[in-house]
N, CA, C and O atoms as a MOPAC input file, in Angstrom:
PM7 MOZYME 1SCF
protein

 N     12.77700 1    14.14100 1     0.82600 1
 C     12.57200 1    12.88600 1    -0.69800 1
 C     11.70400 1    14.10500 1    -1.14000 1
 O     10.86700 1    14.78700 1    -0.54900 1
 N     12.07900 1    14.11800 1    -2.05900 1
 C     10.56900 1    14.85200 1    -3.14200 1
 C      9.35600 1    14.24100 1    -4.09400 1
 O      9.43200 1    13.99900 1    -5.29900 1
 N      8.84600 1    14.16000 1    -3.70100 1
 C      7.41500 1    14.32900 1    -4.19700 1
 C      7.31300 1    13.53900 1    -5.46700 1
 O      6.64100 1    12.50800 1    -5.45800 1
 N      7.92700 1    13.93800 1    -6.56700 1
 C      8.59300 1    14.11400 1    -7.36100 1
 C      9.22400 1    12.68800 1    -8.48300 1
 O      8.99800 1    12.51900 1    -9.68100 1
 N      9.99200 1    11.90400 1    -7.59700 1
 C     10.73700 1    11.12100 1    -7.88300 1
 C     10.24800 1     9.49700 1    -7.91500 1
 O      9.93500 1     9.07000 1    -6.80400 1
 N     10.18700 1     8.94700 1    -8.55400 1
 C      9.75900 1     7.30400 1    -8.68400 1
 C     10.41900 1     5.52600 1    -8.29500 1
 O     10.70500 1     4.41200 1    -8.73400 1
 N     10.31800 1     6.66200 1    -6.82700 1
 C     11.46300 1     5.12500 1    -6.49200 1
 C     10.31600 1     4.64800 1    -5.59200 1
 O      9.23100 1     5.22500 1    -5.51100 1
 N     10.56500 1     3.85100 1    -5.11300 1
 C      9.44600 1     2.83000 1    -3.58400 1
 C      8.86300 1     3.07400 1    -2.85000 1
 O      7.88500 1     2.56000 1    -2.30700 1
 N      9.79400 1     4.52900 1    -2.64900 1
 C     10.48600 1     5.46100 1    -1.03600 1
 C      9.32200 1     6.20300 1    -1.14800 1
 O      8.88600 1     6.59000 1    -0.06300 1
 N      8.27100 1     6.72400 1    -2.76600 1
 C      8.12700 1     8.31900 1    -2.92900 1
 C      6.70400 1     7.91600 1    -1.36800 1
 O      6.48000 1     6.88400 1    -0.73700 1
 N      6.33800 1     8.73700 1    -1.33500 1
 C      5.43800 1     9.17300 1    -0.99100 1
 C      4.56300 1     9.71000 1    -2.20000 1
 O      4.84700 1    10.53500 1    -3.06800 1
 N      3.23000 1     8.86400 1    -1.94500 1
 C      2.11000 1     9.76000 1    -1.97500 1
 C      0.81000 1     9.93600 1    -1.53000 1
 O      0.04000 1     9.09300 1    -1.07000 1
 N      0.64500 1    11.15900 1    -1.72100 1
 C     -1.01800 1    11.76400 1    -0.56700 1
 C     -1.70600 1    10.72800 1    -1.37200 1
 O     -1.41000 1     9.78900 1    -2.11100 1
 N     -2.81900 1    11.35100 1    -0.87000 1
 C     -4.26400 1    10.28700 1    -0.83100 1
 C     -5.00200 1    10.72800 1    -2.30700 1
 O     -5.59700 1     9.81500 1    -2.88000 1
 N     -5.00000 1    12.04000 1    -2.94300 1
 C     -4.91400 1    12.66000 1    -4.19500 1
 C     -4.64000 1    11.77700 1    -4.89800 1
 O     -5.36700 1    10.98100 1    -5.49100 1
 N     -3.26400 1    11.90900 1    -4.85300 1
 C     -2.39600 1    10.89500 1    -5.93200 1
 C     -2.42800 1     9.39900 1    -6.39600 1
 O     -2.28200 1     8.84500 1    -7.48600 1
 N     -2.77300 1     8.81500 1    -4.64400 1
 C     -3.30800 1     7.57700 1    -4.64000 1
 C     -4.26700 1     7.88100 1    -5.28000 1
 O     -3.94200 1     7.46500 1    -6.39200 1
 N     -5.43000 1     8.40200 1    -5.40900 1
 C     -7.60500 1     8.17900 1    -5.45100 1
 C     -6.38000 1     7.86700 1    -7.80700 1
 O     -6.38800 1     6.96200 1    -8.64200 1
 N     -5.94500 1     8.71700 1    -7.74500 1
 C     -5.92300 1     9.15200 1    -9.09400 1
 C     -4.81400 1     7.67200 1    -9.69800 1
 O     -4.66600 1     7.40700 1   -10.89200 1
 N     -4.27700 1     7.03100 1    -8.75200 1
 C     -3.75800 1     5.69300 1    -9.24100 1
 C     -4.46800 1     4.48200 1    -9.45800 1
 O     -4.05200 1     3.39600 1    -9.86200 1
 N     -5.52100 1     4.81800 1    -9.14800 1
 C     -6.08200 1     3.74300 1    -8.86100 1
 C     -7.14500 1     3.77100 1    -9.96900 1
 O     -7.80000 1     2.73000 1    -9.90800 1
 N     -7.53900 1     4.54100 1   -10.91400 1
 C     -8.08200 1     4.69100 1   -11.49500 1
 C     -9.47600 1     6.05500 1   -11.18100 1
 O    -10.66600 1     6.12200 1   -11.48500 1
 N     -8.78100 1     6.71400 1   -10.64000 1
 C     -9.40800 1     8.02800 1    -9.89900 1
 C    -11.13300 1     7.25100 1    -9.11700 1
 O    -12.26600 1     7.73000 1    -9.13000 1
 N    -10.79300 1     6.37800 1    -8.72600 1
 C    -11.97900 1     6.25100 1    -7.44100 1
 C    -12.25600 1     7.09500 1    -6.64000 1
 O    -11.65600 1     8.16700 1    -6.56300 1
 N    -13.41800 1     6.67800 1    -5.75300 1
 C    -14.08600 1     7.26800 1    -5.18900 1
 C    -12.92200 1     8.01400 1    -3.79100 1
 O    -11.81100 1     7.53700 1    -4.02400 1
 N    -12.84000 1     8.90200 1    -2.59200 1
 C    -12.48700 1     9.07400 1    -0.91400 1
 C    -12.63600 1     8.26000 1    -0.73100 1
 O    -11.57400 1     7.67900 1    -0.50900 1
 N    -14.24100 1     7.08000 1    -0.57600 1
 C    -14.84800 1     6.01700 1     0.21300 1
 C    -14.23900 1     4.75300 1    -0.34900 1
 O    -14.27700 1     3.79700 1     0.42500 1
 N    -13.77300 1     4.57600 1    -1.34100 1
 C    -12.73600 1     3.68700 1    -1.67600 1
 C    -11.48000 1     3.57500 1    -1.01800 1
 O    -11.05200 1     2.44800 1    -0.77000 1
 N    -10.91000 1     4.46200 1    -0.73900 1
 C    -10.40000 1     4.62000 1     0.25600 1
 C     -9.75200 1     4.07700 1     1.67500 1
 O     -8.70100 1     3.60500 1     2.10900 1
 N    -11.16300 1     4.48300 1     2.13700 1
 C    -11.81000 1     4.39500 1     3.26600 1
 C    -12.07300 1     2.30900 1     3.52000 1
 O    -11.86500 1     1.61400 1     4.51400 1
 N    -12.60900 1     1.92300 1     2.06800 1
 C    -13.35900 1     0.82200 1     2.32700 1
 C    -11.75600 1    -0.35300 1     2.40800 1
 O    -11.71300 1    -1.33600 1     3.14700 1
 N    -10.44100 1     0.13300 1     1.35200 1
 C     -9.38900 1    -0.60100 1     1.53600 1
 C     -8.84600 1    -0.70200 1     2.54200 1
 O     -8.12900 1    -1.70000 1     2.62000 1
 N     -8.88600 1     0.08700 1     3.60100 1
 C     -8.71300 1     0.41400 1     4.98200 1
 C     -8.95200 1    -0.50600 1     5.79200 1
 O     -8.07200 1    -1.10000 1     6.41600 1
 N    -10.33700 1    -0.76300 1     5.89100 1
 C    -11.03400 1    -1.26300 1     6.50300 1
 C    -11.84900 1    -2.46200 1     6.58800 1
 O    -12.60300 1    -2.88100 1     7.46600 1
 N    -11.49500 1    -2.91200 1     5.42900 1
 C    -11.90100 1    -4.31100 1     3.91000 1
 C    -10.74000 1    -5.48800 1     4.05400 1
 O    -10.77400 1    -6.37900 1     4.90400 1
 N     -9.94500 1    -5.35400 1     3.28600 1
 C     -8.49000 1    -4.44800 1     3.15800 1
 C     -7.76700 1    -5.57200 1     3.02400 1
 O     -7.51200 1    -6.10800 1     1.94600 1
 N     -7.26200 1    -6.13300 1     4.61100 1
 C     -6.11600 1    -6.87200 1     4.84400 1
 C     -4.77900 1    -6.51600 1     4.44900 1
 O     -3.77500 1    -6.76300 1     5.11700 1
 N     -4.80600 1    -5.84700 1     3.18900 1
 C     -3.61500 1    -6.76300 1     2.55900 1
 C     -3.54400 1    -5.15500 1     1.90100 1
 O     -2.49400 1    -4.77000 1     1.38700 1
 N     -4.51900 1    -4.43700 1     1.95300 1
 C     -3.77500 1    -3.06200 1     1.52000 1
 C     -3.53900 1    -1.99600 1     2.41000 1
 O     -4.15300 1    -1.60300 1     3.40100 1
 N     -2.10900 1    -1.46200 1     1.61600 1
 C     -1.04100 1    -0.73900 1     2.75500 1
 C     -1.66200 1    -0.13100 1     3.71200 1
 O     -2.85700 1     0.11100 1     3.54100 1
 N     -0.96400 1     0.29700 1     5.04900 1
 C     -1.30600 1     0.72300 1     6.00200 1
 C     -0.79100 1     2.57800 1     5.57300 1
 O      0.38200 1     2.79400 1     5.26800 1
 N     -1.50700 1     3.38500 1     5.60100 1
 C     -0.50700 1     4.55000 1     4.89700 1
 C      0.18100 1     5.73100 1     6.08800 1
 O     -0.64700 1     5.63300 1     6.99400 1
 N      0.54900 1     6.09800 1     6.25500 1
 C      1.52500 1     6.97600 1     7.14300 1
 C      0.79600 1     8.31200 1     7.37300 1
 O     -0.01200 1     8.75700 1     6.55800 1
 N      1.06900 1     8.83300 1     8.34200 1
 C     -0.02600 1    10.18000 1     9.09500 1
 C      1.77800 1    10.93800 1     9.03700 1
 O      2.92400 1    10.62200 1     9.35500 1
 N      0.82300 1    12.39800 1     8.23900 1
 C      2.16500 1    13.09100 1     8.78700 1
 C      1.38000 1    14.71700 1     8.30100 1
 O      1.09400 1    15.30900 1     7.26100 1
 N      1.25800 1    14.97000 1    10.06400 1
 C      0.80900 1    16.42600 1     9.70800 1
 C     -1.08000 1    15.97700 1     9.66500 1
 O     -1.91400 1    16.84700 1     9.41300 1
 N     -1.41100 1    14.75600 1     9.90600 1
 C     -2.93900 1    15.07500 1     9.46400 1
 C     -2.95500 1    14.04600 1     8.70000 1
 O     -3.60000 1    13.04700 1     9.01800 1
 N     -2.28200 1    14.11600 1     7.61800 1
 C     -1.99600 1    13.39600 1     6.33900 1
 C     -2.37200 1    12.47400 1     5.91000 1
 O     -2.72800 1    11.75800 1     6.84500 1
 N     -2.60000 1    11.78900 1     4.57300 1
 C     -2.22200 1     9.81500 1     4.46800 1
 C     -1.06900 1    10.38700 1     3.65200 1
 O     -0.80700 1    11.56500 1     3.41300 1
 N     -0.40000 1     9.19200 1     3.25600 1
 C      0.68700 1     9.55900 1     2.55100 1
 C      1.01400 1     7.42000 1     2.32700 1
 O      0.90800 1     6.65700 1     3.28800 1
 N      1.25000 1     7.11400 1     1.40700 1
 C      1.77300 1     5.79000 1     0.87800 1
 C      2.47000 1     5.93500 1     0.06300 1
 O      2.50800 1     6.80600 1    -0.80500 1
 N      3.25500 1     4.88500 1     0.30500 1
 C      5.04300 1     4.03000 1    -0.62000 1
 C      3.81600 1     4.05000 1    -1.25100 1
 O      2.63500 1     3.84900 1    -0.96700 1
 N      4.76000 1     4.48500 1    -2.58200 1
 C      4.55600 1     4.10000 1    -3.86800 1
 C      5.17100 1     2.64800 1    -4.14400 1
 O      4.67800 1     2.19300 1    -5.17600 1
 N      5.84400 1     2.00900 1    -3.70900 1
 C      6.39800 1     0.49100 1    -3.64300 1
 C      5.48100 1    -0.96900 1    -2.86700 1
 O      5.31600 1    -2.18000 1    -3.01500 1
 N      5.05600 1     0.25300 1    -1.93200 1
 C      4.32400 1    -0.65000 1    -1.38200 1
 C      2.94800 1    -1.14800 1    -2.61900 1
 O      2.78300 1    -2.24100 1    -3.16300 1
 N      2.08900 1     0.20500 1    -2.75600 1
 C      1.35100 1     0.08700 1    -3.54400 1
 C      1.25800 1    -0.51600 1    -4.66200 1
 O      0.16000 1    -1.07400 1    -4.65500 1
 N      2.13600 1    -0.85200 1    -6.24000 1
 C      2.29500 1    -0.45700 1    -6.40000 1
 C      2.38000 1    -2.61400 1    -6.04300 1
 O      1.73200 1    -3.52500 1    -6.55800 1
 N      3.43700 1    -2.62500 1    -5.01500 1
 C      2.99200 1    -4.66100 1    -4.73300 1
 C      1.06100 1    -5.17300 1    -4.85300 1
 O      0.40400 1    -5.94500 1    -5.55100 1
 N      0.73400 1    -4.03400 1    -3.52500 1
 C     -0.92300 1    -4.71300 1    -3.80100 1
 C     -1.25900 1    -4.40000 1    -5.09600 1
 O     -2.22000 1    -5.13700 1    -5.31700 1
 N     -1.08600 1    -3.86400 1    -5.91800 1
 C     -1.58900 1    -3.97800 1    -7.41700 1
 C     -0.88700 1    -5.14700 1    -8.34900 1
 O     -1.27500 1    -5.37800 1    -9.49400 1
 N      0.20800 1    -5.86100 1    -7.70200 1
 C      1.04000 1    -7.07800 1    -8.14000 1
 C      0.47300 1    -8.20300 1    -8.01700 1
 O      0.34100 1    -8.96500 1    -8.97500 1
 N     -0.15700 1    -8.60900 1    -6.22200 1
 C     -0.75600 1    -9.01100 1    -5.91700 1
 C     -2.48700 1    -9.09900 1    -5.72400 1
 O     -3.20100 1    -9.36600 1    -4.75700 1
 N     -2.64800 1    -8.88700 1    -6.55700 1
 C     -4.19800 1    -8.24900 1    -6.66700 1
 C     -3.97100 1    -8.71700 1    -7.78500 1
 O     -4.32400 1    -9.89400 1    -7.70400 1
 N     -3.43700 1    -8.44200 1    -9.21400 1
 C     -3.44500 1    -8.84200 1   -10.01400 1
 C     -3.60600 1   -11.35400 1    -9.84700 1
 O     -4.41200 1   -12.26100 1   -10.05500 1
 N     -2.23400 1   -11.13400 1    -9.37500 1
 C     -2.11800 1   -12.30400 1    -9.04400 1
 C     -2.69000 1   -13.79600 1    -8.07200 1
 O     -2.32200 1   -14.97000 1    -8.06800 1
 N     -3.56500 1   -13.16300 1    -7.44500 1
 C     -4.83300 1   -12.80900 1    -6.92000 1
 C     -4.35400 1   -13.31400 1    -5.70800 1
 O     -4.22000 1   -14.53700 1    -5.68000 1
 N     -3.98800 1   -12.53100 1    -4.44300 1
 C     -3.55900 1   -12.76800 1    -3.62300 1
 C     -1.94500 1   -13.85600 1    -2.83800 1
 O     -0.89900 1   -13.47400 1    -2.31300 1
 N     -2.38000 1   -14.95100 1    -3.06900 1
 C     -1.79400 1   -15.48200 1    -3.30900 1
 C     -0.13100 1   -15.61100 1    -2.59200 1
 O      0.52700 1   -16.09600 1    -1.67200 1
 N     -0.10500 1   -15.08900 1    -3.34800 1
 C      1.61400 1   -13.81900 1    -2.87100 1
 C      2.08300 1   -13.45000 1    -1.87300 1
 O      3.30300 1   -13.45100 1    -1.70400 1
 N      1.01700 1   -12.94200 1    -0.73900 1
 C      0.63800 1   -12.14500 1     0.01700 1
 C      1.22000 1   -12.55600 1     1.68000 1
 O      2.09300 1   -12.47000 1     2.54400 1
 N     -0.24900 1   -13.11700 1     1.19200 1
 C     -0.33400 1   -14.94300 1     2.35700 1
 C      1.25200 1   -15.74000 1     2.57500 1
 O      1.50400 1   -16.24200 1     3.67000 1
 N      2.24500 1   -15.79700 1     1.46300 1
 C      3.45900 1   -16.01300 1     1.56400 1
 C      4.41200 1   -15.80700 1     1.41800 1
 O      5.28400 1   -16.60900 1     1.08400 1
 N      4.57300 1   -14.19800 1     1.71100 1
 C      4.91500 1   -13.42900 1     2.10300 1
 C      4.86900 1   -13.96000 1     3.77400 1
 O      5.64800 1   -14.65200 1     4.43100 1
 N      3.62500 1   -13.31100 1     4.09200 1
 C      3.89400 1   -13.41400 1     5.56800 1
 C      3.99300 1   -14.20700 1     6.40900 1
 O      4.32200 1   -14.00300 1     7.57800 1
 N      3.55600 1   -15.79200 1     5.60700 1
 C      4.89500 1   -16.86200 1     6.77400 1
 C      5.29000 1   -16.83500 1     6.88100 1
 O      5.60700 1   -16.97400 1     8.06200 1
 N      6.70300 1   -16.46200 1     5.40300 1
 C      8.28200 1   -16.04100 1     5.40600 1
 C      8.34100 1   -15.24700 1     6.67600 1
 O      8.88000 1   -15.67000 1     7.69800 1
 N      7.85000 1   -14.25300 1     6.58300 1
 C      8.33100 1   -13.18500 1     7.73500 1
 C      7.84300 1   -12.77200 1     9.03400 1
 O      7.91600 1   -11.76500 1     9.73800 1
 N      7.01500 1   -14.58400 1     9.12500 1
 C      6.61000 1   -14.29600 1    10.38500 1
 C      7.54500 1   -16.11800 1    11.16800 1
 O      7.58700 1   -16.73700 1    12.23100 1
 N      8.07000 1   -16.21500 1     9.83200 1
 C      8.92600 1   -17.48400 1    10.27200 1
 C     10.89200 1   -16.57600 1    10.50500 1
 O     11.80000 1   -16.31800 1    11.29500 1
 N     10.69500 1   -16.53700 1     9.93000 1
 C     11.50800 1   -14.49700 1     9.77200 1
 C     12.08000 1   -14.76300 1    11.34100 1
 O     12.86100 1   -15.44200 1    12.00900 1
 N     11.00700 1   -13.62100 1    11.39800 1
 C     10.94900 1   -12.87900 1    12.70800 1
 C     11.30500 1   -13.76500 1    14.64000 1
 O     11.94800 1   -13.46300 1    15.64600 1
 N     10.09800 1   -15.31100 1    14.03000 1
 C     10.30100 1   -16.19300 1    15.04300 1
 C     11.99000 1   -16.46600 1    15.91500 1
 O     12.51700 1   -16.52200 1    17.02600 1
 N     12.32900 1   -16.58700 1    14.09900 1
 C     13.96400 1   -16.92900 1    13.87300 1
 C     15.34200 1   -16.47000 1    15.06200 1
 O     16.22000 1   -17.22000 1    15.49000 1
 N     15.05600 1   -14.48400 1    15.47300 1
 C     15.12200 1   -13.59100 1    15.57100 1
 C     14.68100 1   -14.25000 1    16.70700 1
 O     14.42000 1   -13.61300 1    17.72800 1

């Protein structure tokens, strides 16, 4: 997989995530991971953090919509998992 692809599974390194959110500081990322349960968890590859582009796009959509959709999606996913 190439970092230059523009699909939902594209992995973005921390620097690209920071730029994508408006050149935020490294501490902004740390705070999101610590304090915002909706912020996607990174994948760790050789000690570096990468995020899936699609998960970050969904996070932005949720924040723009007020976060209500995420709570509904979690409830639906929990019910589906319980049914298995």
